[in-house]
C-alpha positions, 0 to 999 in steps of 0.5 A, a space after each residue: 440680548 446684546 445692546 449698548 443702549 436700547 432705545 426705550 419704546 415705552 410700555 404701550 405697544 400700540 404707541 411703539 407700533 405707530 412710531 416704529 413701524 410706519 408701513 409702506 404704501 399699500 402698493 409697496 406692501 402688496 408687491 413686496 419690493 422696494 421699488 416705488 416706495 414713498 420717500 423717507 420721512 421722519 427728519 434727519 435724526 431717525 433710523 431707517 430700516 429695510 427688513 427683507 423676509 422670505 415670505 410676505 406673511 412673516 412676522 417681524 418684531 422689533 424689541 419684542 413688539 410685533 409690527 403690522 406690516 406684511 410683504 417681503 420688503 418692509 420699511 420702518 422709521 424710528 422715533 427721533 433720536 439723539 444725534 450723539 448717542 449709540 443705540 441697539 435694536 433687536 429684530 426677530 422674524 418668524 415664518 413657515 418653511 417646509 411645514 416648520 416654524 423658522 425663527 431668526 434674530 438680529 441685533 443691530 447697532 446704530 446712530 441717528 441718521 443711518 439707514 440699515 438693511 436687515 435681510 433674513 433671507 441670507 446668513 446673519 446680515 445687517 448692512 449699515 449705510 454710513 452717516 453722511 459726512 458733515 460739510 465744513 459749513 455744517 461743522 462751523 455751525 451753519 448759517 447762524 455761525 457763518 453770519 456771526 463770523 462775518 459780522 465780527 470780522 467786518 467790524 474788526 477789519 473796518 477799524 484795523 489800520 493794517 487792513 485799510 478796509 476802505 482802500 483809502 488812497 487807491 483808485 477803488 476807495 469806497 465809503 463804509 455806509 450801512 448799505 455798503 456794509 450790509 451788501 458786503 456782509 451778504 456777499 461774504 456769507 454767500 462766499 463762505 457758504 459756497 466754499 464750505 458746502 453750504 446751501 447759498 450760491 455766490 453769484 458775484 464777480 470772481 475774486 480777481 475781478 472784484 479786487 482788481 485795482 484795490 492794490 491789496 498788499 501781502 501785509 494787508 491780506 495777512 492782517 485780514 486773515 488775522 482778523 478772521 482768526 480772531 473772530 473764529 477764536 471769539 466765537 469758539 470755532 473748533 481748531 480743525 474747522 478754523 484751519 480748514 476755513 483759513 486755508 480756503 481763505 488763504 488760497 484766494 490770496 493769489 487772486 486778491 493780492 496785487 503785486 506792487 510795482 517796485 518804485 523806480 530806483 532814483 538815479 545817481 548823481 553820476 547818471 544825472 550828470 550824464 554818465 561817463 561821457 559827461 564826466 570825461 568831458 568835464 574833466 577834459 575841460 577842467 584840467 587845461 582850464 586849471 593849468 591856465 589859471 594863475 590863481 590856482 597854481 595847478 602845478 604847485 610851482 614853488 612848493 616841494 610838490 611841484 610837478 611837470 604837466 607832461 602829456 603822460 602826467 596829465 593823462 594819469 591826472 585825468 584818469 584819477 579825476 574821472 575815477 574820483 568823480 565816478 566814485 563820489 557820485 555813484 558811478 561804476 568807477 572805483 578810485 583806488 589811489 591815495 586819500 585826499 589828505 595824503 595825496 595833497 600833503 606838502 602841496 601847500 594849497 591855500 583856501 584861495 587856491 582851492 576856491 579858484 579850482 572850484 570856480 574852474 570846475 564850475 565853469 567846466 560844468 556850465 560849459 558841459 550844460 550840467 543842470 544847476 541842481 547837479 552842479 550844486 550837488 557835485 560842488 558840495 561834494 568837492 567842498 567837503 574835501 577842502 579840509 583834507 586838501 588845504 594846508 594853509 
């Protein structure tokens, strides 16, 4: 008799018949068919067998023990079995056909929770109904395990500065009171169960609605995922189940994370001065003002670098000045001329002359109504060139 592991039925045949051969109702036995049969009993870790025989009076034995049922369709439920073990039963049917005794034997292999149909009216057959596939919720460990995970991850996240658990500093800040924590945990258990095939149903708001205005960033959400992973590790959840649950949670990120609007780029000094129009207006006012200022000696008269203020040279100077101011204040212009030291070499500019030019520039800025803050910034930049321009 072929078997990997035969379920031991004991020595008492009566006990075997009571446990193994649970008869269908009288109505089902008389009709000899499966319809209208009572619901299965015996819990999830049993074997349920339907045996079909050619005649209602056929004798059926299981592991050598004669069963009491009659009818063409008979139902049997095994005692409780170990979920992880493999078993084998030998079924034998004997009946009269054409004035002769006919006997057939079937050996079935199974595990707890399966349903089998053994049909003695057909050639060797034993139809096995596969074990129901366990949900992720079951594989995680059911309600107790999910609650343990939630308890741990909430405790971790509440003290994790990377998560900002109470959303401090946002419009949705909340107080982590015992009542609020209990409510949060209940919702999390419901959500995990609903997403993993558990019996609980989540009836709260959608992920997008419930987190709206919390301003959760990608980094904060990632930190929360890390805390969940640590909780799963602590509770020794298998890697496969961890990966499945973490993937489910990660998929909610698109509804939880709120993109933070980039801070507006601060305006450059060039823009705060008023841009090209203001810079050009300041230069247009400054050049004739400096030319007329005896303290500045703008044409460097009496020095080796004296220059003639013709319309052409003045136009070139103005262009250079606009470029220089644009470059040092963040404007689009690029000054490609000589450095300040080289450009003013030999002009013999004194500190007093430099200060006079600075005063002329300030007057031009005031005339263009440039605000005091921007005036101060630009004049500070100009003062920074003094060491390269003044020669004595």
